[in-house]
C-alpha positions as CSV (number, residue, x, y, z in Angstrom):
1,M,19.2,-49.5,-12.6
2,L,21.5,-50.9,-10.0
3,E,22.1,-48.6,-7.0
4,K,24.5,-49.0,-4.0
5,L,22.7,-47.5,-1.1
6,Q,23.1,-47.0,2.7
7,G,19.9,-46.9,4.7
8,V,17.9,-47.8,7.7
9,V,15.1,-50.4,7.4
10,I,12.0,-48.5,8.5
11,R,9.2,-51.1,7.7
12,T,8.9,-54.7,6.7
13,Q,6.0,-56.7,5.2
14,D,5.7,-60.5,4.6
15,Y,5.3,-61.3,0.9
16,K,4.2,-64.8,-0.1
17,E,5.8,-67.6,1.7
18,T,9.4,-66.8,1.8
19,H,9.9,-63.2,0.7
20,K,9.7,-59.8,2.3
21,I,9.0,-56.3,1.1
22,I,11.1,-53.8,3.0
23,T,11.0,-50.1,3.2
24,I,14.5,-48.5,3.5
25,F,15.2,-44.8,4.2
26,S,18.4,-44.4,2.2
27,D,21.1,-41.8,1.7
28,K,20.8,-41.3,-2.1
29,L,17.1,-42.0,-2.9
30,G,15.2,-41.3,0.4
31,K,12.4,-43.8,1.2
32,I,12.3,-46.8,-1.2
33,S,10.5,-50.1,-1.1
34,A,12.1,-53.3,-2.5
35,L,11.6,-57.0,-2.6
36,A,13.9,-59.1,-0.6
37,R,13.7,-62.7,-2.1
38,G,14.0,-65.4,0.5
39,A,14.4,-63.1,3.3
40,K,11.9,-65.1,5.5
41,K,14.1,-68.3,5.3
42,P,16.1,-68.6,8.6
43,K,19.3,-69.4,6.7
44,S,19.0,-66.7,4.2
45,R,21.6,-64.1,4.0
46,M,18.9,-61.5,3.6
47,A,17.1,-62.5,6.9
48,A,19.3,-60.4,9.3
49,A,19.7,-57.4,6.9
50,T,15.9,-56.9,6.5
51,Q,14.9,-56.5,10.0
52,P,13.5,-53.0,11.4
53,F,16.3,-50.7,12.7
54,I,19.0,-52.3,10.7
55,Y,21.5,-49.9,9.2
56,A,23.2,-51.5,6.2
57,E,24.6,-51.3,2.7
58,Y,22.2,-52.5,0.0
59,L,22.7,-53.2,-3.7
60,V,19.3,-52.6,-5.1
61,Y,17.8,-52.9,-8.6
62,V,15.6,-49.7,-8.4
63,G,12.2,-50.0,-10.3
64,K,11.1,-47.2,-12.4
65,G,8.8,-44.5,-10.9
66,S,7.1,-45.7,-7.8
67,G,7.7,-49.3,-8.8
68,L,9.1,-51.9,-6.4
69,G,12.8,-52.5,-6.5
70,T,14.8,-55.8,-5.7
71,I,17.5,-56.2,-3.3
72,Q,20.5,-58.0,-4.8
73,Q,22.9,-57.9,-1.8
74,A,23.0,-56.5,1.7
75,S,25.8,-56.0,4.2
76,I,24.9,-54.9,7.8
77,N,26.9,-51.9,9.2
78,H,25.1,-51.5,12.5
79,S,22.5,-53.9,13.9
80,M,21.0,-51.6,16.6
81,R,20.8,-54.8,18.7
82,Q,20.2,-52.9,22.0
83,I,17.0,-51.4,20.6
84,R,15.5,-54.9,20.0
85,E,16.6,-56.1,23.5
86,D,15.0,-53.2,25.4
87,I,11.1,-52.7,25.2
88,E,11.2,-49.0,26.0
89,K,14.1,-48.3,23.4
90,N,12.1,-50.4,21.0
91,A,9.0,-48.4,21.5
92,Y,10.5,-45.0,20.9
93,A,12.7,-46.3,18.0
94,S,9.5,-47.8,16.4
95,Y,7.8,-44.5,16.9
96,V,10.7,-42.7,15.1
97,L,10.5,-45.3,12.2
98,E,6.7,-44.9,11.8
99,L,6.8,-41.2,11.7
100,T,9.5,-41.3,9.1
101,D,7.5,-43.7,7.0
102,K,4.3,-41.6,7.3
103,I,5.8,-38.3,6.5
104,A,8.7,-38.8,4.1
105,E,7.7,-39.0,0.4
106,Q,8.7,-42.0,-1.7
107,K,12.1,-41.6,-3.7
108,K,12.7,-38.1,-2.5
109,P,16.1,-37.7,-1.0
110,F,16.4,-35.9,2.4
111,P,20.2,-36.2,3.2
112,Y,20.0,-34.2,6.5
113,I,16.9,-36.3,7.8
114,Y,18.6,-39.5,6.7
115,N,21.7,-38.6,8.9
116,E,19.4,-37.5,11.8
117,L,17.6,-40.8,11.6
118,Y,20.8,-42.9,11.7
119,H,22.2,-40.9,14.6
120,T,19.0,-40.8,16.5
121,L,18.6,-44.6,16.3
122,K,22.3,-44.9,17.2
123,W,21.9,-42.7,20.3
124,I,18.7,-44.6,21.5
125,A,20.7,-47.9,20.9
126,E,23.8,-46.8,22.9
127,R,22.5,-44.5,25.7
128,D,19.9,-44.6,28.4
129,E,18.0,-41.5,27.1
130,Y,15.5,-42.1,24.3
131,V,12.6,-39.7,24.8
132,I,14.4,-36.5,24.1
133,P,16.2,-37.8,20.9
134,A,12.8,-38.9,19.6
135,M,11.4,-35.6,20.1
136,M,14.3,-33.8,18.6
137,Y,14.1,-36.0,15.4
138,E,10.3,-35.6,15.4
139,L,10.5,-31.8,15.1
140,K,12.9,-31.9,12.3
141,L,10.7,-34.3,10.5
142,Y,7.8,-32.0,10.8
143,D,9.8,-29.5,8.6
144,I,10.0,-31.9,5.6
145,G,6.3,-32.6,6.1
146,G,5.6,-28.8,5.8
147,F,4.0,-28.2,9.1
148,A,6.8,-27.5,11.5
149,P,5.9,-25.0,14.3
150,V,7.4,-21.5,14.6
151,L,9.5,-21.5,17.8
152,N,12.1,-18.7,17.4
153,K,9.6,-15.8,17.3
154,C,6.0,-14.9,17.9
155,V,4.0,-16.6,15.1
156,S,1.6,-13.6,15.1
157,C,3.6,-10.5,15.5
158,G,7.3,-11.6,15.1
159,S,8.4,-10.5,18.6
160,T,11.4,-12.2,20.1
161,Q,10.6,-11.0,23.6
162,L,10.0,-13.8,26.2
163,P,8.0,-15.4,27.7
164,Y,6.5,-17.4,25.0
165,Y,3.3,-19.4,25.0
166,F,2.9,-22.5,22.7
167,S,-0.2,-22.4,20.7
168,V,-1.4,-25.5,18.7
169,T,-4.0,-23.5,16.8
170,Q,-1.7,-20.8,15.8
171,G,1.1,-23.0,14.8
172,G,3.8,-22.0,17.1
173,V,4.7,-19.8,19.9
174,L,3.0,-16.5,20.9
175,C,4.5,-13.6,22.8
176,N,2.9,-12.3,26.1
177,T,1.0,-9.6,24.0
178,C,-0.4,-12.0,21.4
179,S,-1.2,-14.9,23.9
180,S,-4.7,-13.7,24.1
181,R,-5.2,-15.1,20.5
182,D,-5.4,-18.6,22.0
183,P,-7.1,-19.1,25.3
184,H,-5.7,-22.6,25.4
185,C,-1.9,-21.7,24.9
186,V,0.6,-23.0,27.3
187,M,3.3,-20.9,28.8
188,L,6.8,-22.2,28.5
189,Q,8.5,-21.3,31.7
190,G,12.1,-20.2,31.9
191,K,14.3,-21.4,29.1
192,L,11.8,-24.1,27.9
193,A,11.1,-22.1,24.7
194,Q,14.7,-21.9,23.8
195,I,15.2,-25.6,24.6
196,L,12.3,-26.5,22.3
197,H,13.8,-24.4,19.6
198,A,17.2,-25.9,19.9
199,F,15.7,-29.5,19.6
200,Q,14.3,-28.3,16.3
201,Q,17.4,-26.8,15.0
202,V,20.4,-28.6,16.5
203,S,21.7,-31.9,15.1
204,I,21.9,-34.7,17.6
205,E,25.5,-35.2,16.5
206,Q,26.4,-31.9,18.2
207,I,24.8,-32.9,21.5
208,G,27.2,-34.3,24.1
209,N,24.6,-34.9,26.8
210,I,21.0,-34.1,27.2
211,S,18.7,-34.1,30.2
212,L,15.4,-32.7,31.1
213,K,13.1,-32.9,34.2
214,D,10.4,-35.6,33.8
215,Q,7.6,-33.0,34.0
216,N,9.1,-30.9,31.2
217,K,9.4,-34.1,29.0
218,D,5.9,-34.8,29.7
219,L,4.9,-31.1,28.8
220,F,6.8,-31.3,25.5
221,R,5.3,-34.7,24.7
222,M,1.9,-33.4,25.3
223,L,2.4,-30.2,23.2
224,L,3.9,-32.3,20.3
225,D,1.1,-34.9,20.5
226,A,-1.5,-32.2,20.3
227,Y,0.4,-30.4,17.5
228,Y,0.7,-33.7,15.4
229,D,-2.8,-34.4,15.9
230,S,-3.9,-31.0,14.5
231,Y,-1.4,-30.9,11.5
232,G,-0.2,-34.5,10.9
233,S,-2.0,-36.3,8.0
234,Y,-1.8,-39.9,9.4
235,P,-2.4,-41.6,12.7
236,I,0.7,-43.1,14.5
237,K,-0.1,-46.5,16.0
238,T,3.1,-46.6,18.1
239,K,1.9,-43.6,20.2
240,R,-0.8,-45.7,21.9
241,F,1.8,-48.4,22.9
242,I,4.2,-45.7,24.3
243,R,1.3,-44.2,26.5
244,Q,0.4,-47.7,27.7
245,L,4.1,-48.3,28.5
246,N,4.4,-45.1,30.3
247,E,1.4,-45.9,32.5
248,L,2.8,-49.2,33.5
249,T,6.4,-47.9,34.3
250,R,4.8,-45.2,36.6
251,E,2.6,-47.3,38.5
């Protein structure tokens, strides 16, 4: 069956001497894998449209069930060139793609996540801030993975009274009364709890500008890393590179 799809290339794999197998997160079918014949040839029309981060329109012969499809045609809509040219943008965008590949099920449409993925990559490509968009997308991705933290009320008693404490073991925030349930919970000072909840709920398209102190970015990153390590099913290789990159840039 031929399908006309729009999507982002989230993974590529060399196949034999001249072909590639690419994984696309698409608007209609979600995550699909397809063979791009001759894509490794420098002069191939498929070469440019089968690179990671590319947002393009594809004509794909879709295989049955979990079978491999075949790309018939491709036309690039947005190359995300700036991501390829900047090592930090590349690192965070690669993290976003790897998370998507690990968490999203094959051939299951997620229109909202598809839209957020495209706009998150577009934001990273076109602006200087990339840490916060990656975290915003990550929190939304946890939802389709079935392990999103509860951030709008105490996960234990349902209280909406601040302050909140983030608890990895309890799966979300705890109120002051229930914070004793987790001796390792971390207090979210001021408006940090509301900000983290907004990251989870608000589409990046609705954000005009976003900023956060470095110390609060680091706190959120630490909490999300610990949370994913507890509930995520697959290790994420790009995390290690981001940590190494952060160490180098702060020396």
